[in-house]
C-alpha positions as CSV (number, residue, x, y, z in Angstrom):
1,M,105.7,99.8,87.7
2,S,105.2,102.7,90.1
3,V,101.9,103.8,91.6
4,R,101.8,106.7,94.1
5,A,99.4,109.3,95.5
6,I,99.4,112.7,93.7
7,T,100.8,115.2,96.2
8,D,101.3,118.3,94.0
9,N,98.5,120.7,95.0
10,T,99.0,122.8,91.8
11,I,97.7,120.1,89.5
12,D,94.1,120.7,88.3
13,L,92.1,117.5,88.8
14,F,89.0,118.4,86.9
15,G,88.5,121.6,88.9
16,K,89.7,120.3,92.3
17,T,93.1,120.1,93.9
18,V,94.7,117.2,95.8
19,N,94.0,119.1,99.1
20,D,90.3,119.2,98.1
21,L,90.2,115.4,97.6
22,Q,92.5,113.7,100.1
23,T,95.1,114.0,102.9
24,G,97.9,111.7,103.9
25,V,97.3,109.2,101.1
26,S,100.1,106.8,100.3
27,V,100.6,103.6,98.4
28,T,102.2,100.6,100.0
29,S,103.1,97.3,98.3
30,D,99.5,96.0,98.4
31,A,97.3,98.8,99.8
32,I,96.4,102.4,99.6
33,I,96.0,104.2,102.9
34,G,95.1,107.7,104.1
35,T,91.9,109.9,104.2
36,L,89.6,110.7,101.4
37,K,87.6,113.9,102.0
38,Y,83.9,114.1,101.1
39,V,83.4,116.3,98.1
40,S,80.2,117.6,96.7
41,D,79.4,119.3,93.4
42,Y,82.4,117.8,91.6
43,T,81.0,118.6,88.2
44,G,84.4,118.4,86.5
45,F,84.7,114.7,87.5
46,S,81.4,113.6,85.8
47,S,78.4,115.0,84.0
48,K,76.3,112.4,85.9
49,T,74.8,113.9,89.1
50,A,75.1,110.7,91.0
51,E,78.9,110.7,90.5
52,Q,79.5,114.4,91.5
53,S,79.5,113.8,95.2
54,G,81.5,111.3,97.4
55,N,85.1,110.3,98.1
56,Y,87.7,110.6,95.4
57,L,91.2,109.1,95.1
58,A,94.0,110.8,93.1
59,L,96.8,108.6,91.9
60,H,99.7,108.7,89.5
61,A,101.0,105.6,87.8
62,E,103.9,105.0,85.4
63,V,106.1,102.3,84.0
64,P,109.7,103.6,83.9
65,G,111.7,102.9,80.8
66,V,108.7,102.0,78.7
67,D,107.4,104.6,76.3
68,D,104.5,102.9,74.6
69,V,102.3,101.5,77.3
70,T,98.7,101.4,78.2
71,I,97.9,101.6,81.9
72,K,94.4,101.1,83.2
73,V,93.3,101.6,86.8
74,T,90.1,99.7,87.6
75,V,87.8,100.3,90.5
76,T,84.4,99.3,89.2
77,K,85.1,100.0,85.6
78,P,88.3,100.5,83.6
79,S,89.6,104.0,83.5
80,T,92.5,105.2,81.4
81,L,95.2,107.5,82.8
82,D,95.6,110.9,81.4
83,A,98.8,111.8,79.4
84,D,100.6,112.7,82.6
85,G,99.8,109.3,84.2
86,D,97.3,110.9,86.6
87,I,93.8,109.6,87.4
88,V,90.9,110.4,89.8
89,L,88.7,107.6,91.0
90,R,85.4,107.7,92.8
91,I,85.5,105.4,95.8
92,A,82.0,104.3,96.7
93,D,82.8,101.3,99.0
94,K,86.4,101.0,100.1
95,D,85.9,97.6,101.7
96,S,84.7,95.9,98.5
97,Q,86.7,97.9,95.9
98,T,90.3,97.5,94.8
99,V,92.5,99.4,92.5
100,T,94.1,97.2,89.8
101,V,96.8,98.6,87.6
102,V,97.5,96.7,84.4
103,A,100.5,97.8,82.3
104,S,100.7,96.2,78.9
105,K,102.6,96.6,75.7
106,T,102.2,94.8,72.4
107,G,104.7,91.9,72.3
108,Y,105.3,91.8,76.0
109,E,103.6,90.1,78.9
110,S,101.2,92.3,80.9
111,V,102.0,93.3,84.5
112,T,99.2,93.5,87.0
113,K,99.2,94.9,90.5
114,T,96.2,95.1,92.8
115,F,95.8,97.4,95.9
116,G,93.3,97.0,98.7
117,L,91.4,100.1,99.9
118,S,90.2,99.0,103.3
119,G,92.9,101.1,105.0
120,L,91.4,104.3,103.7
121,T,89.3,106.5,105.9
122,T,86.4,108.0,104.0
123,E,84.8,111.2,105.4
124,S,81.1,111.6,105.1
125,A,78.9,114.6,104.2
């Protein structure tokens, strides 16, 4: 299982780029570190006004060698990766939230990996 920060600034992340959302983000064996910028009016992320401002984390996850797999990244609720394995998560409380990646395939045992977020710096408005 591979989880990494998205670094390609040409990818459209619901109307924002990686540089709009974060800087210096990397994934270690058990934590995600770096800086999440404060973003406002992120209407492409959610139609709910309360979810359109804050700090957002852009990740890419994949399971090499497995074609038919479901991967969910969970912060406060399960979220499914897009077809490219990319996801944007709203991080409201880095000290109490974690990112958990669960890779599963029918007939095989699931693989779970959890990453702490307390090493992130979150900018404010």
